[in-house]
N, CA, C and O atoms as a MOPAC input file, in Angstrom:
PM7 MOZYME 1SCF
protein

 N    -65.23600 1   -81.01100 1   -35.52100 1
 C    -66.08600 1   -82.08500 1   -35.04800 1
 C    -65.25500 1   -83.30200 1   -34.62200 1
 O    -65.56100 1   -83.95900 1   -33.62700 1
 N    -64.20000 1   -83.58800 1   -35.39300 1
 C    -63.35900 1   -84.74200 1   -35.07200 1
 C    -62.69500 1   -84.58100 1   -33.70500 1
 O    -62.56100 1   -85.55200 1   -32.96000 1
 N    -62.27800 1   -83.35100 1   -33.37300 1
 C    -61.68900 1   -83.10700 1   -32.04800 1
 C    -62.69400 1   -83.41100 1   -30.94500 1
 O    -62.34200 1   -83.99000 1   -29.91700 1
 N    -63.94900 1   -83.01600 1   -31.16300 1
 C    -64.99300 1   -83.28100 1   -30.17200 1
 C    -65.19900 1   -84.78200 1   -30.00200 1
 O    -65.34800 1   -85.26600 1   -28.88000 1
 N    -65.20800 1   -85.51000 1   -31.09700 1
 C    -65.39200 1   -86.95900 1   -31.02700 1
 C    -64.24800 1   -87.59200 1   -30.24600 1
 O    -64.47400 1   -88.47400 1   -29.41700 1
 N    -63.04000 1   -87.15400 1   -30.50300 1
 C    -61.87800 1   -87.70400 1   -29.78900 1
 C    -61.92800 1   -87.35400 1   -28.30500 1
 O    -61.55800 1   -88.16400 1   -27.45600 1
 N    -62.38400 1   -86.15400 1   -28.00300 1
 C    -62.52400 1   -85.72800 1   -26.60200 1
 C    -63.55300 1   -86.59100 1   -25.87600 1
 O    -63.32100 1   -87.03400 1   -24.75100 1
 N    -64.68200 1   -86.82400 1   -26.52300 1
 C    -65.73000 1   -87.66600 1   -25.94000 1
 C    -65.23600 1   -89.10200 1   -25.81800 1
 O    -65.45700 1   -89.75700 1   -24.80000 1
 N    -64.56800 1   -89.58700 1   -26.85900 1
 C    -64.02200 1   -90.95000 1   -26.83400 1
 C    -63.06800 1   -91.11900 1   -25.65100 1
 O    -63.06700 1   -92.16600 1   -25.00200 1
 N    -62.26200 1   -90.10100 1   -25.36700 1
 C    -61.32200 1   -90.15800 1   -24.24400 1
 C    -62.06700 1   -90.25800 1   -22.91300 1
 O    -61.66000 1   -91.01500 1   -22.03200 1
 N    -63.15100 1   -89.50100 1   -22.76300 1
 C    -63.94700 1   -89.55900 1   -21.53500 1
 C    -64.56600 1   -90.94300 1   -21.38700 1
 O    -64.51500 1   -91.54100 1   -20.31100 1
 N    -65.14400 1   -91.44500 1   -22.46000 1
 C    -65.78100 1   -92.76500 1   -22.42400 1
 C    -64.76300 1   -93.83600 1   -22.05800 1
 O    -65.02800 1   -94.67000 1   -21.19200 1
 N    -63.60200 1   -93.82500 1   -22.70600 1
 C    -62.60200 1   -94.86300 1   -22.44900 1
 C    -62.08900 1   -94.78200 1   -21.01700 1
 O    -61.83400 1   -95.80900 1   -20.38800 1
 N    -61.93500 1   -93.56400 1   -20.50100 1
 C    -61.47300 1   -93.39700 1   -19.11800 1
 C    -62.50300 1   -93.95500 1   -18.12900 1
 O    -62.14900 1   -94.69500 1   -17.21100 1
 N    -63.75500 1   -93.60200 1   -18.31800 1
 C    -64.80600 1   -94.03900 1   -17.39500 1
 C    -65.04300 1   -95.55000 1   -17.48200 1
 O    -65.21300 1   -96.21700 1   -16.46100 1
 N    -65.05300 1   -96.08000 1   -18.70200 1
 C    -65.34300 1   -97.50700 1   -18.88100 1
 C    -64.10900 1   -98.38800 1   -18.74800 1
 O    -64.21600 1   -99.61300 1   -18.70200 1
 N    -62.93900 1   -97.76300 1   -18.68600 1
 C    -61.70900 1   -98.52900 1   -18.50200 1
 C    -61.31100 1   -99.35300 1   -19.70900 1
 O    -60.82400 1  -100.47600 1   -19.57200 1
 N    -61.52200 1   -98.79000 1   -20.90400 1
 C    -61.14900 1   -99.48200 1   -22.14000 1
 C    -60.24100 1   -98.57600 1   -22.97100 1
 O    -60.16900 1   -97.36900 1   -22.74100 1
 N    -59.55600 1   -99.17400 1   -23.93100 1
 C    -58.72100 1   -98.40000 1   -24.84700 1
 C    -59.61500 1   -97.55800 1   -25.76000 1
 O    -60.66900 1   -98.02400 1   -26.19200 1
 N    -59.20300 1   -96.32400 1   -26.05600 1
 C    -60.02300 1   -95.45700 1   -26.92000 1
 C    -60.34900 1   -96.09100 1   -28.27500 1
 O    -61.41900 1   -95.83900 1   -28.83000 1
 N    -59.44600 1   -96.90700 1   -28.80900 1
 C    -59.67300 1   -97.54300 1   -30.10200 1
 C    -60.87100 1   -98.48700 1   -30.08900 1
 O    -61.45000 1   -98.76900 1   -31.13800 1
 N    -61.24000 1   -98.96900 1   -28.92400 1
 C    -62.38900 1   -99.88600 1   -28.81400 1
 C    -63.72500 1   -99.15900 1   -28.87000 1
 O    -64.76800 1   -99.79300 1   -29.02800 1
 N    -63.70600 1   -97.83000 1   -28.74300 1
 C    -64.94200 1   -97.04000 1   -28.71400 1
 C    -65.23800 1   -96.52800 1   -30.12100 1
 O    -64.78200 1   -95.45500 1   -30.51400 1
 N    -66.01400 1   -97.31900 1   -30.87600 1
 C    -66.42700 1   -96.91600 1   -32.22000 1
 C    -67.76600 1   -96.20100 1   -32.16800 1
 O    -68.39800 1   -96.14700 1   -31.11300 1
 N    -68.20700 1   -95.65000 1   -33.29300 1
 C    -69.46600 1   -94.89300 1   -33.32100 1
 C    -70.67700 1   -95.67900 1   -32.83800 1
 O    -71.58600 1   -95.11400 1   -32.23000 1
 N    -70.69200 1   -96.98100 1   -33.10700 1
 C    -71.85200 1   -97.78500 1   -32.71500 1
 C    -71.47800 1   -98.96200 1   -31.81700 1
 O    -72.21800 1   -99.94200 1   -31.73300 1
 N    -70.33000 1   -98.86500 1   -31.14800 1
 C    -69.92500 1   -99.89600 1   -30.19700 1
 C    -70.78900 1   -99.78500 1   -28.94200 1
 O    -70.80700 1   -98.74300 1   -28.28700 1
 N    -71.49400 1  -100.84600 1   -28.61200 1
 C    -72.39700 1  -100.84000 1   -27.46700 1
 C    -71.61400 1  -100.79700 1   -26.15500 1
 O    -70.76700 1  -101.65100 1   -25.89500 1
 N    -71.91100 1   -99.79500 1   -25.34100 1
 C    -71.24900 1   -99.68800 1   -24.03700 1
 C    -71.57100 1  -100.90400 1   -23.17100 1
 O    -70.70000 1  -101.42000 1   -22.47200 1
 N    -72.81000 1  -101.35500 1   -23.21900 1
 C    -73.23100 1  -102.47300 1   -22.37100 1
 C    -72.76700 1  -103.81500 1   -22.92200 1
 O    -72.06200 1  -104.55700 1   -22.23800 1
 N    -73.15600 1  -104.12900 1   -24.14400 1
 C    -72.90000 1  -105.46000 1   -24.70000 1
 C    -71.44000 1  -105.68800 1   -25.07100 1
 O    -70.91600 1  -106.78400 1   -24.87000 1
 N    -70.77700 1  -104.66900 1   -25.61100 1
 C    -69.42500 1  -104.86600 1   -26.12300 1
 C    -68.32000 1  -104.37900 1   -25.18700 1
 O    -67.20800 1  -104.90800 1   -25.21700 1
 N    -68.61200 1  -103.38000 1   -24.36000 1
 C    -67.56900 1  -102.81800 1   -23.49700 1
 C    -67.77300 1  -103.14700 1   -22.02600 1
 O    -66.96200 1  -102.75400 1   -21.18800 1
 N    -68.85100 1  -103.86800 1   -21.70000 1
 C    -69.06100 1  -104.33200 1   -20.33700 1
 C    -69.47600 1  -103.27700 1   -19.33500 1
 O    -69.27600 1  -103.45500 1   -18.13400 1
 N    -70.05200 1  -102.18000 1   -19.80600 1
 C    -70.50500 1  -101.13000 1   -18.89200 1
 C    -71.71700 1  -101.60400 1   -18.09900 1
 O    -72.49300 1  -102.44200 1   -18.55900 1
 N    -71.86300 1  -101.05100 1   -16.89800 1
 C    -73.06500 1  -101.29500 1   -16.10400 1
 C    -73.72600 1   -99.94700 1   -15.81300 1
 O    -73.21000 1   -98.90200 1   -16.21000 1
 N    -74.84600 1   -99.97100 1   -15.13300 1
 C    -75.61100 1   -98.74800 1   -14.89900 1
 C    -74.82000 1   -97.71100 1   -14.10100 1
 O    -74.95000 1   -96.51200 1   -14.34600 1
 N    -74.01400 1   -98.15900 1   -13.16200 1
 C    -73.20300 1   -97.20900 1   -12.37900 1
 C    -72.15900 1   -96.52700 1   -13.25500 1
 O    -71.88000 1   -95.34100 1   -13.07800 1
 N    -71.58600 1   -97.25900 1   -14.18700 1
 C    -70.61500 1   -96.66500 1   -15.11500 1
 C    -71.28400 1   -95.62100 1   -16.00500 1
 O    -70.68500 1   -94.59200 1   -16.31700 1
 N    -72.52200 1   -95.88500 1   -16.41200 1
 C    -73.23200 1   -94.92700 1   -17.25400 1
 C    -73.56100 1   -93.65500 1   -16.48200 1
 O    -73.51400 1   -92.56100 1   -17.04400 1
 N    -73.89100 1   -93.78800 1   -15.21600 1
 C    -74.11900 1   -92.60300 1   -14.37200 1
 C    -72.82300 1   -91.81400 1   -14.25000 1
 O    -72.82800 1   -90.58700 1   -14.35100 1
 N    -71.71800 1   -92.51200 1   -14.03300 1
 C    -70.41300 1   -91.85200 1   -13.94700 1
 C    -70.06100 1   -91.18100 1   -15.27600 1
 O    -69.50800 1   -90.08100 1   -15.29100 1
 N    -70.37900 1   -91.83700 1   -16.38000 1
 C    -70.12400 1   -91.25600 1   -17.70000 1
 C    -70.91800 1   -89.96600 1   -17.86800 1
 O    -70.37300 1   -88.95400 1   -18.30800 1
 N    -72.19000 1   -89.99600 1   -17.52400 1
 C    -73.02800 1   -88.80600 1   -17.62600 1
 C    -72.45800 1   -87.66600 1   -16.79400 1
 O    -72.39900 1   -86.52800 1   -17.26000 1
 N    -72.04300 1   -87.95700 1   -15.57900 1
 C    -71.45600 1   -86.94600 1   -14.69200 1
 C    -70.17300 1   -86.37400 1   -15.28800 1
 O    -69.97200 1   -85.16000 1   -15.28100 1
 N    -69.31400 1   -87.23400 1   -15.79600 1
 C    -68.05900 1   -86.77600 1   -16.40100 1
 C    -68.29800 1   -85.91600 1   -17.63200 1
 O    -67.58300 1   -84.93700 1   -17.84600 1
 N    -69.29000 1   -86.26400 1   -18.44300 1
 C    -69.61400 1   -85.45600 1   -19.61900 1
 C    -70.14100 1   -84.08100 1   -19.20600 1
 O    -69.80200 1   -83.07400 1   -19.82700 1
 N    -70.96500 1   -84.03900 1   -18.16500 1
 C    -71.47600 1   -82.75200 1   -17.67400 1
 C    -70.32400 1   -81.86000 1   -17.21000 1
 O    -70.31500 1   -80.65800 1   -17.47600 1
 N    -69.37100 1   -82.44600 1   -16.52700 1
 C    -68.21900 1   -81.67700 1   -16.03900 1
 C    -67.34200 1   -81.24200 1   -17.21100 1
 O    -66.94700 1   -80.07900 1   -17.30100 1
 N    -67.04500 1   -82.16600 1   -18.09500 1
 C    -66.17200 1   -81.89700 1   -19.25300 1
 C    -66.71800 1   -80.78500 1   -20.13700 1
 O    -65.96100 1   -79.95100 1   -20.63300 1
 N    -68.03300 1   -80.77300 1   -20.33200 1
 C    -68.65600 1   -79.80300 1   -21.23700 1
 C    -69.39700 1   -78.68200 1   -20.52400 1
 O    -70.01100 1   -77.83200 1   -21.17000 1
 N    -69.34200 1   -78.67600 1   -19.20100 1
 C    -69.98200 1   -77.63700 1   -18.39700 1
 C    -71.44800 1   -77.43900 1   -18.82500 1
 O    -71.89400 1   -76.32300 1   -19.09000 1
 N    -72.16600 1   -78.55100 1   -18.88000 1
 C    -73.58300 1   -78.52400 1   -19.21800 1
 C    -74.33200 1   -79.41800 1   -18.24500 1
 O    -73.73400 1   -80.20300 1   -17.50800 1
 N    -75.64500 1   -79.28500 1   -18.25600 1
 C    -76.48200 1   -80.16300 1   -17.45000 1
 C    -77.32600 1   -81.01400 1   -18.39800 1
 O    -78.03200 1   -80.50400 1   -19.26700 1
 N    -77.22700 1   -82.31700 1   -18.20000 1
 C    -77.97100 1   -83.26000 1   -19.02700 1
 C    -79.09200 1   -83.84100 1   -18.18200 1
 O    -78.86600 1   -84.29400 1   -17.05900 1
 N    -80.29500 1   -83.82700 1   -18.72500 1
 C    -81.43700 1   -84.37500 1   -18.01100 1
 C    -81.20400 1   -85.85800 1   -17.72700 1
 O    -80.72000 1   -86.59200 1   -18.58900 1
 N    -81.54500 1   -86.28800 1   -16.52900 1
 C    -81.32600 1   -87.67700 1   -16.13000 1
 C    -82.07100 1   -88.66600 1   -17.00900 1
 O    -81.66900 1   -89.82500 1   -17.11100 1
 N    -83.14500 1   -88.23100 1   -17.64100 1
 C    -83.88900 1   -89.12500 1   -18.52600 1
 C    -83.05100 1   -89.54000 1   -19.73700 1
 O    -83.35700 1   -90.53400 1   -20.39500 1
 N    -82.00800 1   -88.78700 1   -20.02500 1
 C    -81.12700 1   -89.10500 1   -21.15400 1
 C    -80.21300 1   -90.29200 1   -20.84600 1
 O    -79.60200 1   -90.85000 1   -21.75800 1
 N    -80.11200 1   -90.67900 1   -19.59600 1
 C    -79.22800 1   -91.77200 1   -19.20300 1
 C    -79.49700 1   -93.04000 1   -20.01700 1
 O    -78.56100 1   -93.73600 1   -20.41100 1
 N    -80.75000 1   -93.33000 1   -20.26200 1
 C    -81.11700 1   -94.53100 1   -21.02200 1
 C    -80.66300 1   -94.45800 1   -22.47500 1
 O    -80.58900 1   -95.48100 1   -23.15700 1
 N    -80.36000 1   -93.25400 1   -22.94800 1
 C    -79.93900 1   -93.07600 1   -24.33700 1
 C    -78.43400 1   -93.21500 1   -24.51500 1
 O    -77.95600 1   -93.24600 1   -25.64900 1
 N    -77.68100 1   -93.29800 1   -23.43700 1
 C    -76.22300 1   -93.41700 1   -23.53300 1
 C    -75.84800 1   -94.87200 1   -23.82200 1
 O    -75.51800 1   -95.63600 1   -22.91500 1
 N    -75.90600 1   -95.23100 1   -25.09100 1
 C    -75.64700 1   -96.62500 1   -25.45300 1
 C    -74.39800 1   -96.80300 1   -26.30600 1
 O    -73.80800 1   -97.88400 1   -26.32700 1
 N    -73.99200 1   -95.75000 1   -27.01000 1
 C    -72.79500 1   -95.80600 1   -27.84300 1
 C    -72.30700 1   -94.37600 1   -28.09300 1
 O    -72.92900 1   -93.41100 1   -27.64900 1
 N    -71.19100 1   -94.25400 1   -28.80700 1
 C    -70.58700 1   -92.93800 1   -29.04500 1
 C    -71.54000 1   -92.00500 1   -29.76900 1
 O    -71.66500 1   -90.83900 1   -29.39500 1
 N    -72.21500 1   -92.49700 1   -30.79900 1
 C    -73.14600 1   -91.65000 1   -31.54600 1
 C    -74.26800 1   -91.14300 1   -30.65100 1
 O    -74.67200 1   -89.98600 1   -30.76500 1
 N    -74.77300 1   -91.98500 1   -29.76800 1
 C    -75.85300 1   -91.54300 1   -28.88300 1
 C    -75.35800 1   -90.49100 1   -27.89900 1
 O    -76.11400 1   -89.59700 1   -27.51900 1
 N    -74.10500 1   -90.58600 1   -27.48500 1
 C    -73.53800 1   -89.55200 1   -26.60400 1
 C    -73.49800 1   -88.21800 1   -27.34400 1
 O    -73.85000 1   -87.18500 1   -26.77600 1
 N    -73.07400 1   -88.23200 1   -28.60300 1
 C    -73.06800 1   -86.99700 1   -29.40000 1
 C    -74.47400 1   -86.41300 1   -29.49200 1
 O    -74.65200 1   -85.20200 1   -29.36400 1
 N    -75.47500 1   -87.27000 1   -29.71400 1
 C    -76.86500 1   -86.81300 1   -29.80600 1
 C    -77.36000 1   -86.22700 1   -28.48000 1
 O    -78.01700 1   -85.18500 1   -28.46800 1
 N    -77.04700 1   -86.89300 1   -27.37100 1
 C    -77.46600 1   -86.41500 1   -26.04600 1
 C    -76.82500 1   -85.05900 1   -25.74600 1
 O    -77.49500 1   -84.15800 1   -25.24100 1
 N    -75.54700 1   -84.90900 1   -26.05000 1
 C    -74.87500 1   -83.63500 1   -25.80700 1
 C    -75.46400 1   -82.53000 1   -26.67900 1
 O    -75.61000 1   -81.39800 1   -26.21900 1
 N    -75.80000 1   -82.83400 1   -27.91300 1
 C    -76.41000 1   -81.84300 1   -28.79400 1
 C    -77.74800 1   -81.37700 1   -28.23200 1
 O    -78.04400 1   -80.18200 1   -28.24100 1
 N    -78.55000 1   -82.30900 1   -27.74800 1
 C    -79.85100 1   -81.93300 1   -27.16200 1
 C    -79.65100 1   -81.09500 1   -25.89800 1
 O    -80.39500 1   -80.14300 1   -25.66300 1
 N    -78.66800 1   -81.43700 1   -25.09600 1
 C    -78.42200 1   -80.68600 1   -23.85400 1
 C    -77.98600 1   -79.25900 1   -24.14700 1
 O    -78.33200 1   -78.33600 1   -23.40900 1
 N    -77.24000 1   -79.08100 1   -25.20400 1
 C    -76.78900 1   -77.72500 1   -25.58500 1
 C    -77.94000 1   -76.87600 1   -26.07200 1
 O    -77.93300 1   -75.65700 1   -25.89700 1
 N    -78.93400 1   -77.50600 1   -26.68600 1
 C    -80.08300 1   -76.77800 1   -27.20500 1
 C    -81.08500 1   -76.41800 1   -26.11000 1
 O    -81.89500 1   -75.50800 1   -26.28800 1
 N    -81.03700 1   -77.10800 1   -25.00700 1
 C    -82.01300 1   -76.90000 1   -23.92200 1
 C    -81.78100 1   -75.58800 1   -23.21300 1
 O    -82.50900 1   -75.25400 1   -22.27800 1

């Protein structure tokens, strides 16, 4: 599980242009890391490519922090 978290953290930091250490479990992408809606769309796309899955676009609003990304990916795998 820790490897998966680090892999996701790397994707998030790359897309948002921040150091991986700044991406904590509940660090807000919008308020604390300065993400905007276009960055979140790019994040969703990168996660789909990285994990070879399709995430419903309605999940975009749920991408608020690292924990929510883990939850969104779990739901996408179950679909």
